C-alpha positions as CSV (number, residue, x, y, z in Angstrom):
1,M,-16.5,-41.3,43.4
2,Q,-13.9,-38.0,41.9
3,E,-16.7,-35.4,39.9
4,K,-16.5,-34.9,36.3
5,Q,-14.2,-31.9,35.4
6,V,-16.3,-29.0,34.2
7,T,-15.1,-28.2,31.0
8,E,-14.2,-24.2,29.4
9,L,-16.4,-24.6,26.2
10,Q,-19.6,-26.1,28.8
11,T,-19.2,-24.0,31.0
12,T,-19.3,-21.3,28.9
13,L,-23.0,-23.3,27.9
14,R,-23.6,-22.9,30.9
15,Q,-24.1,-19.4,30.9
16,C,-26.2,-19.6,28.2
17,R,-29.3,-21.9,30.3
18,S,-31.7,-18.7,31.2
19,S,-31.5,-18.5,26.8
20,F,-31.7,-22.1,26.6
21,A,-34.6,-21.7,29.4
22,A,-36.4,-19.2,27.4
23,I,-36.6,-21.3,24.5
24,G,-37.2,-24.6,26.3
25,L,-40.7,-22.4,27.2
26,F,-41.1,-20.6,23.6
27,S,-41.6,-25.4,22.6
28,F,-43.8,-25.8,25.0
29,F,-46.2,-22.6,23.7
30,I,-45.7,-23.3,20.1
31,N,-46.1,-27.7,20.9
32,L,-49.2,-26.8,22.8
33,L,-50.2,-24.1,19.5
34,M,-49.4,-27.4,17.3
35,L,-52.9,-28.9,18.6
36,S,-54.7,-25.9,17.4
37,G,-55.1,-27.3,13.7
38,P,-56.0,-30.5,14.3
39,L,-58.4,-29.5,16.6
40,Y,-59.3,-26.9,14.5
41,M,-60.8,-29.7,11.9
42,M,-62.2,-31.8,14.5
43,Q,-64.4,-29.6,15.0
44,V,-65.0,-28.5,11.5
45,Y,-65.7,-31.8,10.9
46,D,-67.6,-32.9,13.4
47,R,-69.9,-29.7,14.0
48,V,-69.4,-27.6,11.3
49,L,-70.4,-30.2,8.7
50,T,-73.0,-31.6,10.8
51,S,-74.6,-27.5,11.9
52,Q,-74.1,-26.3,8.9
53,S,-73.2,-23.2,10.9
54,V,-71.9,-20.2,9.6
55,S,-71.2,-18.2,12.1
56,T,-69.5,-21.1,14.4
57,L,-67.2,-22.0,11.1
58,V,-65.7,-18.1,11.2
59,A,-65.4,-18.3,14.7
60,L,-63.8,-21.5,15.0
61,S,-61.0,-19.5,12.0
62,V,-60.7,-16.5,13.5
63,L,-59.2,-18.2,16.7
64,V,-57.2,-20.4,15.1
65,G,-55.8,-17.8,12.7
66,I,-55.2,-16.1,16.0
67,L,-53.3,-18.9,17.5
68,L,-51.1,-19.6,15.1
69,L,-50.1,-16.3,13.9
70,F,-49.1,-16.3,18.6
71,M,-47.0,-19.3,17.2
72,G,-46.0,-17.9,14.3
73,A,-44.6,-14.9,16.3
74,L,-42.9,-17.8,18.4
75,E,-41.1,-19.8,15.5
76,L,-39.1,-16.6,14.4
77,V,-38.5,-15.8,18.2
78,R,-37.5,-19.0,18.8
79,A,-35.1,-19.0,15.7
80,R,-33.4,-15.6,16.5
81,V,-32.5,-16.4,20.2
82,L,-30.5,-19.5,18.7
83,V,-29.1,-17.7,17.0
84,R,-28.0,-15.0,19.1
85,I,-26.8,-18.3,21.7
86,G,-24.3,-18.9,18.9
87,N,-23.2,-15.6,18.2
88,R,-22.5,-15.6,22.0
89,I,-21.3,-18.3,21.9
90,E,-18.5,-17.6,19.4
91,A,-17.8,-13.6,21.2
92,R,-16.5,-15.6,24.4
93,L,-14.4,-18.0,23.1
94,G,-14.0,-16.6,19.3
95,A,-10.5,-15.2,21.6
96,R,-9.7,-17.7,23.6
97,I,-9.6,-20.1,21.0
98,F,-7.7,-18.0,18.8
99,D,-5.0,-17.2,21.5
100,T,-5.0,-20.4,21.5
101,V,-4.2,-22.1,17.8
102,I,-1.5,-20.4,18.3
103,R,0.3,-21.2,21.6
104,R,-0.3,-25.0,20.1
105,Q,2.1,-24.2,17.2
106,T,4.6,-22.6,19.6
107,C,4.2,-25.5,22.1
108,R,4.2,-28.5,20.0
109,R,5.4,-27.3,16.6
110,D,3.5,-29.9,14.6
111,G,2.5,-28.2,11.5
112,G,-0.5,-26.8,13.8
113,T,-3.9,-26.0,11.9
114,T,-7.0,-23.3,12.0
115,Q,-9.4,-26.4,12.6
116,P,-10.1,-25.1,16.2
117,L,-11.2,-22.0,14.7
118,F,-13.7,-24.0,12.1
119,D,-15.0,-26.2,14.8
120,L,-16.1,-22.9,16.6
121,R,-17.8,-22.0,13.6
122,T,-19.2,-25.1,13.3
123,V,-21.0,-25.7,16.8
124,R,-22.2,-21.8,16.2
125,E,-23.8,-22.7,12.9
126,F,-25.5,-26.0,14.5
127,L,-26.8,-24.2,17.2
128,S,-28.2,-21.1,14.7
129,G,-30.2,-24.0,12.7
130,Q,-32.4,-26.3,12.7
131,G,-30.6,-29.0,14.2
132,P,-32.1,-27.6,18.3
133,F,-35.3,-27.7,17.2
134,A,-35.3,-31.5,17.3
135,I,-34.4,-32.1,20.3
136,F,-36.5,-28.9,22.3
137,D,-39.1,-30.5,20.4
138,T,-38.7,-34.4,20.9
139,P,-39.9,-34.5,24.3
140,W,-43.5,-33.7,23.2
141,V,-43.6,-37.5,21.5
142,P,-44.8,-38.9,24.0
143,V,-47.5,-36.0,24.7
144,Y,-49.1,-35.9,20.7
145,L,-48.7,-39.4,21.7
146,A,-50.8,-39.4,24.8
147,V,-53.8,-36.7,22.8
148,I,-54.1,-39.9,20.0
149,Y,-54.8,-42.2,22.9
150,L,-57.2,-40.3,24.1
151,L,-58.9,-40.5,20.8
152,H,-58.4,-44.3,20.2
153,P,-56.0,-47.1,21.6
154,I,-56.2,-48.2,18.2
155,L,-54.7,-45.1,16.9
156,F,-52.1,-44.7,19.9
157,V,-50.6,-47.8,18.4
158,V,-50.4,-47.7,15.2
159,S,-48.8,-44.4,16.0
160,L,-46.4,-45.8,18.7
161,A,-45.3,-48.6,16.3
162,G,-44.5,-46.2,13.4
163,A,-42.1,-44.2,16.3
164,L,-40.5,-47.2,17.2
165,I,-39.6,-48.0,13.4
166,L,-38.3,-44.0,12.6
167,L,-36.4,-44.3,16.4
168,V,-34.4,-47.1,15.1
169,I,-34.1,-45.7,11.0
170,G,-32.1,-43.0,13.1
171,V,-30.4,-45.0,15.7
172,L,-28.9,-47.0,12.8
173,N,-28.3,-44.0,10.2
174,E,-26.4,-42.4,14.0
175,V,-24.0,-46.2,13.9
176,T,-23.4,-47.1,10.0
177,T,-22.5,-43.3,8.7
178,R,-20.5,-42.1,12.1
179,R,-17.4,-43.6,11.6
180,P,-17.1,-43.3,7.3
181,L,-17.8,-39.2,8.3
182,T,-15.6,-39.3,11.2
183,D,-13.0,-40.2,8.3
184,A,-13.8,-38.3,5.8
185,T,-13.0,-34.8,8.3
186,Y,-10.1,-36.1,8.9
187,D,-9.2,-37.0,5.1
188,Y,-10.3,-33.2,4.4
189,S,-8.3,-31.6,7.5
190,K,-5.6,-32.9,5.3
191,C,-6.1,-31.8,2.6
192,E,-6.6,-28.7,3.7
193,T,-3.5,-28.8,5.6
194,L,-1.0,-29.7,2.4
195,A,-2.9,-27.2,0.1
196,D,-1.8,-24.9,3.1
197,A,2.0,-25.7,2.7
198,G,1.6,-25.7,-1.2
199,L,0.3,-21.6,-1.0
200,R,3.5,-21.1,1.4
201,N,5.6,-22.4,-0.5
202,A,4.1,-21.8,-4.0
203,E,7.9,-20.5,-4.9
204,A,9.6,-23.1,-4.6
205,V,7.3,-25.5,-5.1
206,Q,7.0,-24.0,-9.2
207,A,10.3,-23.6,-9.0
208,M,11.2,-27.2,-8.2
209,G,9.1,-28.9,-10.7
210,M,6.9,-30.5,-7.2
211,L,3.6,-29.3,-8.3
212,D,2.0,-33.1,-9.8
213,G,3.9,-34.4,-6.6
214,L,1.8,-32.4,-4.6
215,R,-0.8,-32.6,-6.6
216,Q,-1.4,-36.4,-6.7
217,Q,-0.8,-36.3,-2.8
218,W,-3.6,-33.7,-2.3
219,I,-6.2,-36.1,-5.1
220,I,-5.7,-38.9,-2.9
221,W,-6.4,-37.5,0.5
222,R,-8.7,-35.3,-1.1
223,D,-11.0,-39.2,-2.9
224,R,-10.3,-41.0,0.3
225,A,-12.5,-37.4,1.7
226,L,-14.4,-38.0,-1.3
227,H,-15.3,-41.8,-0.7
228,G,-16.0,-41.7,2.8
229,Q,-18.1,-38.5,2.8
230,S,-20.3,-40.5,-0.1
231,L,-20.4,-43.4,1.8
232,A,-21.9,-41.3,4.5
233,S,-24.0,-39.6,2.3
234,D,-25.5,-42.8,0.5
235,R,-26.1,-44.3,3.8
236,A,-27.6,-41.8,5.4
237,G,-29.3,-40.6,2.2
238,A,-30.9,-43.8,2.4
239,F,-32.1,-44.1,5.9
240,T,-33.4,-40.1,5.2
241,S,-35.5,-41.9,1.7
242,A,-36.9,-44.9,4.4
243,S,-37.9,-42.4,7.0
244,K,-39.4,-39.8,4.4
245,T,-41.5,-43.1,3.0
246,M,-42.0,-44.2,6.5
247,R,-43.7,-41.4,7.6
248,L,-46.1,-41.1,4.3
249,A,-46.8,-44.6,4.7
250,L,-48.1,-44.1,8.4
251,Q,-50.2,-41.6,7.4
252,S,-52.4,-43.4,4.9
253,A,-52.0,-46.4,7.6
254,I,-53.1,-44.1,9.8
255,L,-55.7,-42.9,7.7
256,G,-57.0,-46.4,6.6
257,V,-57.3,-47.4,10.4
258,G,-59.5,-44.1,11.3
259,A,-61.8,-44.7,8.5
260,A,-62.2,-48.4,9.9
261,L,-62.7,-47.0,12.9
262,A,-65.2,-44.1,12.2
263,I,-67.5,-46.2,9.7
264,D,-68.1,-48.8,13.0
265,Q,-68.6,-45.5,15.1
266,A,-65.2,-46.3,17.3
267,I,-64.4,-42.3,16.5
268,S,-65.9,-39.7,14.4
269,A,-64.9,-38.4,11.1
270,G,-63.0,-35.5,12.3
271,A,-61.0,-37.7,15.1
272,M,-59.7,-39.5,12.1
273,I,-58.4,-36.4,10.2
274,A,-57.3,-35.1,13.3
275,A,-55.8,-38.0,14.7
276,S,-53.6,-38.2,11.0
277,I,-52.5,-34.3,11.4
278,I,-51.4,-34.7,15.0
279,M,-49.1,-38.3,14.7
280,G,-47.3,-35.8,11.7
281,R,-46.3,-33.9,14.2
282,A,-45.7,-36.6,16.6
283,L,-43.2,-37.9,13.7
284,A,-41.5,-34.9,12.5
285,P,-38.9,-34.7,15.4
286,V,-37.8,-38.0,14.3
287,D,-38.0,-37.0,11.6
288,Q,-36.0,-33.7,11.5
289,A,-33.4,-35.7,13.5
290,I,-32.5,-38.1,11.0
291,G,-32.2,-35.5,8.1
292,N,-30.3,-33.3,10.5
293,W,-27.8,-36.4,11.3
294,R,-24.6,-35.1,9.7
295,N,-25.0,-32.1,11.2
296,F,-25.1,-34.2,14.4
297,V,-22.5,-36.1,13.9
298,S,-20.2,-32.9,12.5
299,T,-21.2,-30.8,15.5
300,H,-20.7,-33.2,18.2
301,G,-16.7,-34.5,17.2
302,A,-16.7,-30.5,16.8
303,Y,-17.4,-30.0,20.7
304,K,-15.0,-32.8,21.5
305,R,-12.1,-31.2,19.8
306,L,-13.0,-28.1,21.0
307,S,-13.4,-29.6,24.8
308,G,-10.1,-31.4,24.2
309,L,-7.8,-28.4,22.9
310,L,-9.2,-26.1,25.2
311,T,-8.5,-28.6,28.5
312,D,-5.2,-29.3,26.8
313,F,-4.3,-25.4,26.8
314,P,-5.7,-23.8,29.6
315,L,-5.6,-20.2,30.2
316,P,-2.3,-18.8,31.0
317,P,-2.0,-17.7,34.9
318,T,-2.4,-13.8,35.8
319,R,1.0,-12.4,36.0
320,M,1.7,-9.2,37.9
321,A,2.9,-6.6,35.9
322,L,6.8,-5.9,36.5
323,P,8.1,-2.8,35.8
324,K,10.0,-1.7,32.7
325,A,12.9,-4.3,32.0
326,Q,16.0,-2.5,32.2
327,G,18.6,-4.9,32.3
328,P,20.3,-7.2,32.2
329,L,19.2,-10.6,30.5
330,V,20.9,-13.5,32.7
331,V,20.8,-17.3,31.1
332,Q,21.9,-19.4,33.6
333,N,23.1,-23.2,32.6
334,V,20.2,-23.3,30.6
335,A,19.3,-26.8,28.3
336,A,16.6,-27.2,26.0
337,G,14.7,-28.5,23.3
338,P,11.8,-28.1,20.9
339,P,8.5,-28.5,22.7
340,E,7.2,-32.2,23.3
341,A,11.3,-33.2,22.7
342,T,12.7,-35.9,25.4
343,R,16.2,-35.1,24.6
344,A,18.4,-31.2,25.2
345,I,19.2,-29.9,22.0
346,V,21.2,-26.8,23.5
347,S,22.9,-27.7,26.5
348,G,25.4,-25.9,29.0
349,I,24.2,-22.0,27.5
350,D,24.9,-19.5,30.4
351,F,25.9,-16.2,29.8
352,D,24.7,-13.0,30.7
353,L,24.7,-9.1,28.6
354,E,23.5,-5.5,30.7
355,A,21.7,-3.1,29.1
356,G,23.7,-1.1,26.4
357,E,25.4,-4.3,25.7
358,A,25.0,-6.4,21.8
359,L,26.2,-10.5,21.2
360,G,26.8,-12.2,18.3
361,V,26.1,-15.8,18.2
362,I,28.3,-18.2,16.0
363,G,28.3,-21.3,15.1
364,P,27.7,-23.9,12.0
365,S,24.1,-24.9,10.8
366,A,22.1,-26.5,13.6
367,S,24.2,-26.1,16.6
368,G,21.2,-24.7,17.8
369,K,21.6,-21.0,17.6
370,S,17.7,-20.4,16.6
371,L,16.8,-22.5,19.6
372,L,18.2,-20.1,21.4
373,A,16.5,-16.9,20.2
374,R,13.2,-18.7,20.7
375,L,14.1,-18.7,24.1
376,L,15.5,-15.7,24.8
377,T,12.4,-14.3,23.6
378,G,10.1,-16.7,25.7
379,V,8.7,-18.2,22.9
380,W,10.0,-21.6,24.7
381,H,11.1,-22.6,27.4
382,P,14.2,-23.9,28.8
383,Q,14.2,-27.8,30.1
384,I,17.3,-26.6,32.8
385,G,18.5,-23.8,34.4
386,T,16.9,-19.8,33.6
387,V,16.3,-17.3,31.3
388,R,16.2,-14.0,33.4
389,L,15.3,-10.6,32.5
390,D,15.7,-7.9,34.4
391,G,15.8,-10.0,37.4
392,A,12.8,-12.6,36.8
393,S,12.7,-15.6,34.8
394,L,10.7,-15.5,31.9
395,D,7.9,-17.0,33.2
396,Q,7.1,-14.4,35.5
397,W,6.4,-12.0,33.2
398,D,3.2,-11.1,32.0
399,P,3.1,-12.7,28.0
400,T,1.8,-9.2,26.7
401,S,4.0,-7.3,28.2
402,L,7.4,-9.1,27.8
403,G,6.0,-9.0,24.1
404,R,6.2,-5.6,24.2
405,Q,9.2,-5.0,25.7
406,T,11.1,-7.2,23.3
407,G,11.8,-7.1,19.7
408,Y,11.8,-10.7,17.7
409,L,13.3,-11.0,13.5
410,P,13.2,-15.4,13.0
411,Q,15.1,-16.3,10.2
412,D,11.7,-16.8,8.4
413,V,10.2,-13.3,8.5
414,E,6.0,-14.2,8.5
415,L,4.4,-10.2,8.0
416,F,0.8,-10.1,7.8
417,G,-1.9,-9.1,4.9
418,G,-2.4,-5.2,6.0
419,S,-0.3,-1.8,5.6
420,V,3.1,-1.3,5.7
421,E,2.2,0.5,9.3
422,E,0.2,-2.4,10.6
423,N,3.1,-4.6,10.2
424,I,5.3,-2.2,11.8
425,A,3.1,-1.5,14.7
426,R,2.4,-5.3,16.0
427,F,-1.3,-4.1,14.7
428,R,-1.4,-3.2,18.5
429,P,-4.8,-1.1,18.4
430,D,-2.8,2.7,20.5
431,A,0.1,2.2,17.4
432,D,1.6,6.1,17.4
433,P,2.6,6.5,14.0
434,E,5.6,8.3,15.4
435,A,7.1,5.6,17.0
436,V,6.5,3.7,13.7
437,V,8.3,6.7,11.6
438,H,10.8,5.6,14.4
439,A,11.3,2.1,14.3
440,A,11.6,2.4,10.2
441,R,14.2,5.0,10.9
442,A,16.4,3.1,13.5
443,A,16.3,0.3,10.7
444,G,17.3,2.0,7.6
445,V,13.9,1.7,5.7
446,H,12.1,5.3,6.2
447,E,13.2,6.6,2.7
448,M,12.4,2.6,1.2
449,I,9.0,2.6,2.0
450,L,8.2,6.2,1.0
451,R,8.9,5.1,-2.3
452,L,6.8,1.9,-2.0
453,P,3.2,3.6,-4.3
454,E,1.5,4.8,-1.0
455,G,4.1,5.1,1.9
456,Y,3.2,3.6,4.9
457,N,-0.2,2.9,3.9
458,T,0.5,0.8,1.2
459,Q,-0.7,-2.7,1.1
460,I,1.9,-5.9,1.0
461,G,-0.4,-8.8,0.3
462,D,-0.9,-11.3,2.6
463,G,2.7,-13.0,3.9
464,G,4.3,-9.7,2.0
465,C,4.1,-11.4,-1.0
466,R,4.4,-7.6,-2.8
467,L,8.2,-6.7,-0.9
468,S,10.8,-8.3,-1.7
469,G,13.1,-11.0,0.5
470,G,15.1,-8.1,1.3
471,Q,12.1,-5.8,1.5
472,R,10.4,-8.3,4.0
473,Q,13.5,-8.9,6.1
474,R,14.1,-5.0,6.7
475,L,10.3,-4.4,7.7
476,G,10.4,-8.1,9.9
477,L,13.9,-5.7,11.9
478,A,11.4,-2.4,11.8
479,R,8.8,-4.5,13.7
480,A,11.1,-5.6,16.0
481,L,12.0,-2.5,16.4
482,Y,8.8,-0.9,17.3
483,G,8.7,0.8,20.7
484,D,12.5,0.5,21.7
485,P,12.5,-2.6,23.2
486,L,14.5,-3.2,25.7
487,L,16.0,-6.7,23.9
488,V,15.9,-7.3,20.5
489,V,16.6,-11.0,19.1
490,L,17.7,-11.2,15.7
491,D,18.5,-14.8,13.7
492,E,20.3,-13.9,10.9
493,P,18.8,-10.9,10.3
494,N,21.4,-10.1,7.0
495,A,20.5,-13.5,5.3
496,N,18.2,-11.7,2.4
497,L,20.3,-8.4,2.5
498,D,22.4,-6.4,0.4
499,A,24.9,-4.3,0.9
500,D,22.7,-1.2,1.8
501,G,20.7,-3.7,4.3
502,D,23.8,-4.7,5.9
503,A,24.9,-1.5,6.5
504,A,21.1,0.0,8.4
505,L,21.8,-3.4,9.8
506,T,24.9,-2.2,11.6
507,Q,23.7,0.8,12.8
508,A,20.1,-0.2,13.9
509,I,22.2,-2.3,16.1
510,L,24.6,0.6,16.6
511,K,21.6,2.6,18.3
512,I,20.1,0.0,20.0
513,K,23.5,-0.4,22.1
514,K,23.1,3.3,22.8
515,R,19.6,3.9,24.1
516,G,20.4,1.3,26.6
517,G,19.1,-1.8,24.9
518,I,20.3,-5.2,24.4
519,A,21.0,-7.1,21.1
520,V,21.6,-10.5,20.6
521,V,22.4,-11.6,17.0
522,M,22.0,-15.5,15.5
523,A,25.0,-14.9,12.3
524,H,26.6,-16.9,9.6
525,R,27.6,-13.4,8.2
526,P,30.7,-12.1,9.3
527,S,29.0,-8.2,8.8
528,A,26.1,-9.5,11.6
529,I,28.9,-9.4,14.4
530,D,30.0,-5.8,12.7
531,A,28.3,-3.8,16.0
532,V,28.5,-6.6,18.4
533,D,30.7,-6.3,21.9
534,K,30.9,-9.8,22.5
535,L,30.7,-13.2,20.8
536,L,28.8,-16.7,22.3
537,V,30.4,-19.9,20.3
538,I,27.8,-22.7,19.5
539,Q,28.9,-26.2,18.2
540,A,27.4,-29.4,18.5
541,G,24.2,-27.5,20.7
542,R,27.2,-26.9,23.8
543,Q,28.7,-23.4,24.2
544,Q,32.5,-23.4,23.3
545,A,33.3,-19.7,23.9
546,F,31.6,-16.8,25.5
547,G,33.7,-13.3,26.2
548,P,34.4,-10.7,24.1
549,K,34.5,-9.8,20.1
550,D,38.1,-9.2,19.9
551,E,39.5,-12.1,22.6
552,I,37.0,-14.6,20.5
553,L,38.1,-14.1,17.5
554,N,41.9,-13.5,18.5
555,H,41.3,-17.5,19.4
556,T,39.5,-18.7,16.1
557,Q,41.7,-20.3,13.0
558,N,43.9,-17.4,11.3
559,G,41.2,-15.2,13.0
560,T,38.3,-15.4,11.7
561,P,35.2,-15.5,12.8
562,A,34.3,-18.0,9.8
563,I,31.6,-20.8,11.4
564,T,34.1,-23.0,10.1
565,A,36.6,-22.6,12.3
566,N,38.8,-24.2,14.4
567,V,36.4,-24.1,17.7
568,S,38.7,-26.1,20.6
569,Q,41.0,-23.8,20.2
570,L,38.3,-21.6,22.1
571,P,38.1,-20.9,25.3
572,R,35.4,-22.1,27.6
573,R,35.5,-20.2,30.3
574,N,33.3,-16.3,30.6
575,V,36.5,-14.2,29.9
576,S,34.4,-11.0,30.1
């Protein structure tokens, strides 16, 4: 029989076995010391009251006081150890899950969510809360029932019946609340996803009057989530109330039965009181489990989602460090589509660039230029063919090392909450201020940055909301140039630029060539290809021509590089 695969989350939990064992040991002594109270009451009723001995009362009170203080200290330590376990698990898996959330988005393009980070927090909060106490205390229920049996079998029967009834209530609570809680969690995630999308596109929403429609859709998901949450809460509340009522009824029942047995001289009055207290302690874990059942269910769901995520996206293999790339960039008969696509969007892409060269990629909208940009930077991977940098295919490079030798300016420039300096330096902890200024000068934005209220220390807000579109694009260009990467891929870099920005872009491309870098520019506007040496023409996802810029332009209609040019007359071979 095939052994079940151990998930990464299970491995992390197993690494905390010594801490869980310590909690089990603490629980052993805590539950053992729980018997000190009932035994104290029994001795008071059966010995102190009958003997009228104050000295015995004082001795018993001092002893039980010491035991209860010791038990309280163990409770405190147990709670703190659980908090440390939760923190340890989040510390070990937090960075891993953060990286995986980003990787999943680039691999699936399915409107990714940060839900896994919330799931990890759910697991941590459960481990740091009251839920685990019920798990560690439940094994003591038979022990308490056995003690009650020693007091009298009839009291044991009453307590056992009560425990079974509470167990049935707990099972019914789980069965009836599981589905609505799961549905409510899903619906709430849809609400959050829709709200996040609206926030990212707030200007378009406001400008095009989409707010009412989006709000209505949000309300639909919100109402569904509230309905599921309310249904689960109502059912859980009913079972919690039934459990509490049953516990009070059992307390009265065992006192009544105990009183009858005491009248019949079968047990002492002290045993009656002790049995009532012990039964309450025996049923406490069951009642606690019912009260925390929503946390159990939500944590179980979070655990399953995290295990599935970490299984679907294992740690990438460790790559041997390669020497700093010097060029060339070689694209060999590449065909590719978006992640998880079954059909290639671009195919037959085949070209090479030497260090110090710049390539312009032109073609109609939706011809595959942005897809090619993602392939060249290693964000996506070819279905057929290879992309090689300095002779090594991109998947042979360590992602961090490759990223530091690559500059990328996507169509939709995304900046992050922080300072101008941090964004240009790619939030690297070892950022060099001189390299930041060098990148800003290379992008032609140094003077613009100095005009900001606090210069390079200016906080730009989430997504760069305090900057104009042109400023965001030029800062994105400076970020792409930080560290003088060998390969710089610019996707529609002048979409939001004015004449000064266009001139700065041209100068940036010339500087990349001069220092021996490789620039690839996806272009719609002719000004973006002023400084390139070669052109690649793509139409309908296929390479139509590649070669020196002047020679390619001579074959276009009227000698213009406009996207509407008659590309059917372009040379299909590499004319370089």
